[in-house]
C-alpha positions as CSV (number, residue, x, y, z in Angstrom):
1,X,2.9,26.9,46.4
2,X,4.2,23.6,45.0
3,X,4.0,22.0,48.5
4,X,0.4,23.2,48.8
5,X,-0.5,21.7,45.3
6,X,1.3,18.3,46.2
7,X,-0.7,18.0,49.4
8,X,-4.0,19.2,48.1
9,X,-7.1,17.1,48.0
10,X,-7.7,17.3,44.2
11,X,-4.0,16.7,43.2
12,X,-3.7,13.5,45.3
13,X,-6.9,12.0,44.0
14,X,-6.1,12.9,40.4
15,X,-2.7,11.2,40.7
16,X,-4.4,8.1,42.1
17,X,-7.0,8.3,39.3
18,X,-4.2,8.6,36.6
19,X,-2.4,5.6,38.0
20,X,-5.6,3.6,37.8
21,X,-6.2,4.9,34.2
22,X,-2.7,3.8,33.1
23,X,-3.2,0.4,34.7
24,X,-6.6,-0.1,32.9
25,X,-5.1,1.2,29.6
26,X,-2.2,-1.2,29.8
27,X,-4.4,-4.1,30.8
28,X,-7.1,-3.4,28.1
29,X,-4.3,-3.1,25.5
30,X,-3.0,-6.6,26.3
31,X,-6.4,-8.2,26.6
32,X,-7.6,-6.6,23.4
33,X,-4.6,-8.0,21.4
34,X,-5.0,-11.4,23.1
35,X,-8.7,-11.6,22.1
36,X,-8.0,-10.3,18.6
37,X,-5.5,-13.1,18.2
38,X,-4.4,-12.2,14.6
39,X,-1.8,-10.0,12.9
40,X,-3.6,-7.3,10.9
41,X,-2.1,-5.9,7.7
42,X,-2.7,-3.1,5.2
43,X,-5.4,-4.3,2.8
44,X,-4.2,-4.1,-0.8
45,X,-7.0,-2.1,-2.5
46,X,-4.9,-0.5,-5.2
47,X,-2.8,-2.9,-7.2
48,X,-0.6,-0.1,-8.4
49,X,0.9,-0.1,-4.9
50,X,2.7,-3.3,-5.7
51,X,2.5,-3.8,-9.4
52,X,3.9,-0.6,-10.7
53,X,7.2,-1.1,-12.6
54,X,10.4,-1.0,-10.5
55,X,11.7,2.6,-10.2
56,X,14.7,1.8,-12.5
57,X,12.4,0.4,-15.2
58,X,9.8,3.2,-14.9
59,X,10.2,5.3,-18.0
60,X,6.5,5.7,-18.8
61,X,5.0,9.1,-19.4
62,X,2.7,10.0,-16.5
63,X,0.8,13.1,-15.5
64,X,-1.2,14.5,-12.7
65,X,-4.1,16.8,-13.6
66,X,-5.6,19.5,-11.4
67,X,-8.6,21.8,-12.2
68,X,-8.0,25.5,-11.8
69,X,-11.4,27.3,-11.9
70,X,-14.0,26.5,-14.6
71,X,-11.9,26.8,-17.7
72,X,-8.3,26.0,-16.8
73,X,-6.4,22.8,-15.9
74,X,-2.8,22.4,-14.8
75,X,-0.8,19.4,-15.8
76,X,2.2,18.0,-13.8
77,X,4.4,15.6,-15.7
78,X,6.8,13.0,-14.4
79,X,9.1,14.4,-17.0
80,X,9.3,18.0,-18.3
81,X,6.5,19.0,-20.6
82,X,5.1,22.0,-22.4
83,X,2.4,23.0,-24.9
84,X,3.8,22.0,-28.3
85,X,2.6,25.3,-29.8
86,X,4.0,27.4,-27.0
87,X,7.4,29.2,-27.0
88,X,7.8,28.5,-23.3
89,X,10.7,26.2,-22.2
90,X,10.0,22.7,-20.9
91,X,9.0,22.5,-17.2
92,X,7.4,19.9,-15.0
93,X,4.1,22.0,-14.9
94,X,2.1,23.6,-17.6
95,X,-1.3,25.4,-17.5
96,X,-3.8,24.9,-20.3
97,X,-7.2,26.4,-21.1
98,X,-10.3,24.3,-21.8
99,X,-13.5,25.3,-23.6
100,X,-16.9,25.1,-22.0
101,X,-20.0,24.2,-24.0
102,X,-21.9,27.2,-25.1
103,X,-24.9,26.3,-27.3
104,X,-24.3,22.6,-27.4
105,X,-24.7,20.0,-24.7
106,X,-21.1,19.0,-24.5
107,X,-17.7,20.0,-25.9
108,X,-14.6,17.7,-26.4
109,X,-11.3,19.5,-25.5
110,X,-8.4,17.9,-27.3
111,X,-5.5,18.9,-25.0
112,X,-2.0,18.4,-26.5
113,X,1.3,18.5,-24.7
114,X,4.8,17.3,-25.5
115,X,7.3,15.7,-23.2
116,X,10.9,16.7,-23.4
117,X,12.9,14.4,-25.8
118,X,9.7,12.9,-27.1
119,X,9.2,12.7,-30.9
120,X,5.5,13.1,-30.9
121,X,3.1,15.1,-28.7
122,X,0.7,13.3,-26.3
123,X,-3.0,14.1,-25.9
124,X,-6.0,14.0,-23.5
125,X,-9.6,14.2,-24.6
126,X,-11.5,16.0,-21.9
127,X,-15.3,16.1,-22.5
128,X,-17.1,19.0,-20.7
129,X,-20.9,18.6,-20.4
130,X,-23.5,21.1,-19.3
131,X,-25.8,20.7,-16.3
132,X,-29.0,22.4,-15.2
133,X,-26.9,24.8,-13.1
134,X,-25.2,27.6,-14.9
135,X,-21.8,27.3,-13.3
136,X,-21.6,23.5,-12.9
137,X,-20.2,21.3,-15.6
138,X,-19.4,17.6,-15.8
139,X,-15.8,16.9,-16.8
140,X,-14.7,13.4,-18.0
141,X,-11.6,12.1,-19.6
142,X,-12.5,9.8,-22.5
143,X,-9.1,9.2,-24.0
144,X,-5.5,9.7,-23.0
145,X,-2.2,8.6,-24.6
146,X,-0.4,8.8,-21.2
147,X,-1.0,7.3,-17.8
148,X,-3.0,9.6,-15.6
149,X,-1.6,9.1,-12.1
150,X,-3.8,11.5,-10.1
151,X,-7.0,13.4,-10.9
152,X,-7.4,16.8,-9.4
153,X,-4.4,16.2,-7.2
154,X,-0.7,16.9,-7.6
155,X,2.1,14.7,-6.1
156,X,2.8,15.2,-2.5
157,X,6.5,14.5,-3.0
158,X,7.3,15.7,-6.6
159,X,10.9,14.2,-6.4
160,X,9.4,10.7,-6.1
161,X,7.0,11.3,-9.0
162,X,9.5,12.7,-11.4
163,X,11.6,10.4,-13.6
164,X,15.3,10.4,-12.6
165,X,17.1,9.5,-15.8
166,X,20.4,8.7,-13.9
167,X,18.6,5.8,-12.2
168,X,17.1,4.2,-15.2
169,X,18.5,1.0,-16.8
170,X,19.7,0.8,-20.4
171,X,17.1,1.7,-23.0
172,X,17.1,-1.8,-24.5
173,X,16.3,-3.3,-21.1
174,X,13.4,-0.9,-20.7
175,X,11.9,-2.6,-23.9
176,X,12.9,-6.2,-23.2
177,X,14.9,-7.7,-20.4
178,X,13.8,-11.3,-21.0
179,X,17.3,-12.2,-22.0
180,X,18.5,-11.2,-18.5
181,X,15.7,-13.3,-17.0
182,X,16.8,-16.4,-19.0
183,X,20.4,-15.8,-18.0
184,X,19.4,-15.7,-14.3
185,X,17.4,-18.9,-14.7
186,X,20.2,-20.7,-16.5
187,X,22.7,-19.5,-13.8
188,X,20.5,-20.8,-11.1
189,X,20.1,-24.2,-12.8
190,X,23.8,-24.6,-13.4
191,X,24.7,-23.7,-9.8
192,X,21.8,-25.3,-8.0
193,X,24.0,-27.8,-6.1
194,X,26.1,-24.9,-4.7
195,X,23.2,-23.3,-3.0
196,X,22.0,-24.1,0.5
197,X,19.0,-26.5,0.1
198,X,16.2,-25.7,2.4
199,X,12.7,-24.6,2.8
200,X,10.7,-22.4,0.4
201,X,12.1,-19.2,1.9
202,X,15.7,-20.4,1.6
203,X,15.0,-21.4,-2.0
204,X,13.4,-18.0,-2.8
205,X,16.2,-16.2,-1.1
206,X,18.8,-18.1,-3.3
207,X,16.9,-17.2,-6.5
208,X,16.5,-13.6,-5.3
209,X,20.3,-13.3,-4.8
210,X,20.9,-14.7,-8.3
211,X,18.6,-12.0,-9.7
212,X,20.5,-9.4,-7.8
213,X,23.7,-10.5,-9.5
214,X,22.0,-9.8,-12.9
215,X,20.5,-6.5,-11.7
216,X,17.1,-8.1,-12.3
217,X,14.0,-6.8,-10.4
218,X,13.0,-9.7,-8.1
219,X,11.1,-9.8,-4.8
220,X,10.0,-12.4,-2.3
221,X,6.3,-12.8,-1.6
222,X,4.6,-14.8,1.1
223,X,1.5,-16.9,0.5
224,X,-0.9,-18.2,3.1
225,X,-3.5,-20.8,2.6
226,X,-5.7,-22.9,4.9
227,X,-6.4,-20.9,8.0
228,X,-4.9,-17.4,7.8
229,X,-4.9,-17.2,11.6
230,X,-2.0,-19.7,11.7
231,X,1.5,-18.7,10.8
232,X,4.1,-21.4,10.1
233,X,3.7,-25.1,10.7
234,X,0.5,-26.5,12.2
235,X,-0.2,-30.2,12.8
236,X,-3.8,-30.0,11.6
237,X,-3.4,-28.1,8.3
238,X,0.3,-28.7,7.4
239,X,2.3,-25.7,6.2
240,X,0.0,-22.8,5.5
241,X,2.9,-20.5,4.6
242,X,4.8,-20.6,1.3
243,X,7.4,-18.2,-0.1
244,X,7.7,-17.5,-3.8
245,X,9.4,-14.9,-6.1
246,X,8.0,-12.4,-8.6
247,X,10.2,-11.1,-11.4
248,X,9.6,-8.0,-13.6
249,X,9.5,-8.5,-17.3
250,X,9.8,-5.2,-19.3
251,X,8.8,-7.0,-22.5
252,X,5.5,-8.1,-20.9
253,X,5.4,-5.0,-18.7
254,X,4.4,-6.9,-15.7
255,X,5.6,-8.8,-12.6
256,X,5.1,-12.6,-12.8
257,X,5.5,-15.5,-10.4
258,X,8.5,-17.9,-10.3
259,X,8.4,-20.5,-7.6
260,X,12.0,-21.6,-6.9
261,X,10.8,-24.5,-4.7
262,X,8.8,-26.2,-7.4
263,X,10.6,-24.7,-10.3
264,X,7.5,-23.3,-12.0
265,X,6.3,-20.2,-13.7
266,X,2.6,-20.0,-14.5
267,X,0.8,-18.8,-17.7
268,X,-2.7,-18.4,-19.1
269,X,-2.2,-19.0,-22.8
270,X,1.0,-16.9,-23.5
271,X,0.5,-14.4,-20.7
272,X,2.7,-14.9,-17.6
273,X,0.7,-14.7,-14.3
274,X,1.4,-12.7,-11.2
275,X,0.3,-13.8,-7.7
276,X,-2.9,-11.7,-7.7
277,X,-4.0,-13.2,-11.1
278,X,-3.4,-16.7,-9.8
279,X,-5.3,-15.8,-6.6
280,X,-8.3,-14.5,-8.6
281,X,-8.4,-17.6,-10.9
282,X,-8.4,-19.9,-7.9
283,X,-11.1,-18.0,-6.1
284,X,-13.4,-18.0,-9.1
285,X,-12.7,-21.7,-9.8
286,X,-10.7,-21.3,-13.0
287,X,-7.4,-22.9,-12.0
288,X,-7.6,-25.3,-15.0
289,X,-6.7,-22.2,-17.1
290,X,-3.3,-22.1,-15.4
291,X,-0.5,-23.7,-17.3
292,X,2.6,-24.8,-15.3
293,X,5.9,-24.4,-17.0
294,X,9.1,-25.9,-15.5
295,X,12.0,-23.5,-15.7
296,X,14.1,-24.3,-12.7
297,X,15.7,-27.6,-11.9
298,X,14.2,-28.1,-8.5
299,X,11.2,-30.4,-7.7
300,X,10.0,-30.4,-11.4
301,X,6.7,-32.1,-10.4
302,X,3.1,-31.1,-11.2
303,X,1.2,-29.3,-8.6
304,X,-2.6,-29.4,-8.2
305,X,-5.4,-27.8,-6.2
306,X,-3.6,-28.2,-2.9
307,X,-0.7,-26.1,-4.1
308,X,-2.9,-23.3,-5.3
309,X,-4.6,-23.1,-1.9
310,X,-1.5,-21.2,-0.8
311,X,-2.7,-18.3,-2.9
312,X,-5.7,-17.5,-0.7
313,X,-3.7,-14.7,1.0
314,X,-0.7,-12.8,-0.6
315,X,1.6,-10.7,1.4
316,X,3.9,-7.9,-0.1
317,X,6.4,-5.7,1.7
318,X,5.2,-2.1,1.4
319,X,8.6,-0.5,1.9
320,X,6.8,2.3,3.8
321,X,9.2,4.4,5.8
322,X,7.7,6.0,8.9
323,X,9.3,8.0,11.7
324,X,10.8,6.3,14.7
325,X,8.2,7.9,16.9
326,X,5.3,6.7,14.8
327,X,6.8,3.3,14.6
328,X,7.1,3.2,18.4
329,X,3.4,4.1,18.8
330,X,2.4,1.3,16.4
331,X,4.5,-1.2,18.2
332,X,3.2,-0.4,21.7
333,X,-0.4,0.7,21.2
334,X,-1.2,-1.3,18.0
335,X,1.0,-4.3,18.5
336,X,-1.0,-6.6,16.1
337,X,-0.9,-4.0,13.2
338,X,1.8,-4.7,10.6
339,X,2.1,-1.4,8.8
340,X,4.9,-2.7,6.5
341,X,2.9,-5.4,4.8
342,X,0.2,-5.3,2.2
343,X,-2.3,-8.2,2.1
344,X,-4.3,-9.2,-0.9
345,X,-7.2,-11.7,-0.6
346,X,-10.7,-12.2,-2.0
347,X,-12.1,-12.9,1.4
348,X,-10.3,-10.8,4.0
349,X,-11.6,-11.3,7.5
350,X,-12.2,-8.2,9.5
351,X,-9.6,-9.3,12.0
352,X,-7.0,-9.3,9.2
353,X,-7.8,-5.8,8.1
354,X,-5.3,-3.4,9.8
355,X,-7.6,-0.4,9.3
356,X,-10.4,-2.2,11.0
357,X,-8.1,-3.2,13.9
358,X,-6.8,0.3,14.3
359,X,-10.3,1.8,14.1
360,X,-11.8,-0.5,16.8
361,X,-8.8,-0.2,19.1
362,X,-8.6,3.6,18.7
363,X,-12.3,3.7,19.7
364,X,-11.5,1.8,22.8
365,X,-8.6,4.2,23.7
366,X,-10.9,7.2,23.0
367,X,-13.7,5.8,25.3
368,X,-11.1,5.2,28.2
369,X,-9.7,8.7,27.6
370,X,-13.1,10.4,27.8
371,X,-14.0,8.4,30.9
372,X,-10.7,9.5,32.5
373,X,-11.3,13.2,31.7
374,X,-14.9,13.0,33.0
375,X,-13.7,11.5,36.3
376,X,-11.1,14.3,36.7
377,X,-13.7,16.9,36.0
378,X,-16.0,15.2,38.5
379,X,-13.4,15.3,41.2
380,X,-12.7,19.0,40.6
381,X,-16.4,19.8,40.5
382,X,-17.0,17.9,43.8
383,X,-14.2,19.8,45.5
384,X,-15.4,23.1,44.2
385,X,-18.9,22.4,45.6
386,X,-17.4,21.4,49.0
387,X,-15.3,24.6,49.0
388,X,-18.4,26.7,48.2
389,X,-20.4,25.2,51.0
390,X,-17.7,25.8,53.5
391,X,-17.2,29.4,52.4
392,X,-21.0,30.2,52.5
393,X,-21.4,28.5,55.9
394,X,-18.3,29.1,58.1
395,X,-19.8,27.3,61.0
396,X,-19.4,24.0,59.1
397,X,-15.6,24.4,59.2
398,X,-13.8,21.3,60.6
C-alpha cells in the first residue's frame, strides 16, 4: 500500500509541488524583508505600558469593573476589598447592585467599597441613563477615587494585577524617593573618573548600574532622530541613535529623563519631563519651554535643537515574555519584527509599525498558501477525471 502511494501519479506531483512551494515561500520571505528594509516595532499606543510605576513602587488602589446583567457590577481589586456596610470578609472580588432610573432620565449610583488596611472607603459615581429601548441603558463613570484599570473586563492574570506587599519598598520611599535619587547622582559625580568613559550607551549603562546599587528604578531608553531607517553611525546624518536613562520619582509619581552623556535633566517650570513629553514638545515646536538642568558632571554644555532631534523616535524594552516556539516563528517568518520593543513617535512610518508589517506579510503567506492548496486540489481533480474516463471507456487503456 505504501509502495503504491509513493509511486502514484498524484503523490509524486504533490511532492514536487510542495518543494516548489517551500522554495517560493523561502524566496518571497527573503525578498519581502529586503524590500521592507526596516526593523518594525510595537507602536506605543498606550503610555501605561511604559509609564506605570515600577512594580515595587506600585501601591496605588486599582480596580477592574465588569457588568453582570442590567443591575449588578462586580469589582476586582488589586488589593482585597469589600462593601464597607457588609459583614463579609475582605476578598479580591465583590459584587454590588446598581439602581436603574425609573421615572427620571438618569440616576447616579454612588458605589462605596473599602480596601483592606485603608482608613477611608473609596467610591465610584456610576451614572445610568435611560434610552428609547426598554432594556438598554447608558452607563458612564463620572467620578472615581481609585484608578480604574479595566472596564467590563477582569485581569487575565490576577497574580500580576494584585499588589504583593512583600515586594514593595519601604512606605517612606513610596511617598518620596528623591533623597535616593540625589544620593545616586552624588555618587556618580564623585566616582565619575572610575567609570569607563565611552559612548552614550556606556555612559547610560554606568549610571544605570549606580542606580541599581541604590535600588533606584532606572532604565535605558534609545532615541533615534534624523532618518529612522538608519541605525548607528551614518556619514550623511551623523549619529541618529542616542541612549539616555529614565528614573522613577515617587514624589512626582512619574518617570523622568536623565541624560548621563550631557549631564542633564529636563523640566517645564517645576515639572520633570519624561522622554514622551520632550518628544511631544519638540514635535509641536515648543522646545523653548524645556529647561535644561545640569546634575551630572559630564559634558555640562547647553544643547539645542540638534540635540532634541534625537527625540523623534523613542524605544522602550517591553519585557514581553513569549514562548520559545512563538519566538522562533517571529525570528524566521517575521525577521524584521521586533516584538520586544515599543516605539513612540508622532510620525511613525507604516514600515516602522510592527502590526502593519505582520499584517502585510501574513497576507502574502496566506495568498501563497491558498494558491498551494488550489494547485493540489487541481492535480487531484485532474487525476480523478482521467481515472473516470479510463473506467468508463476501457478501450482507452494504455
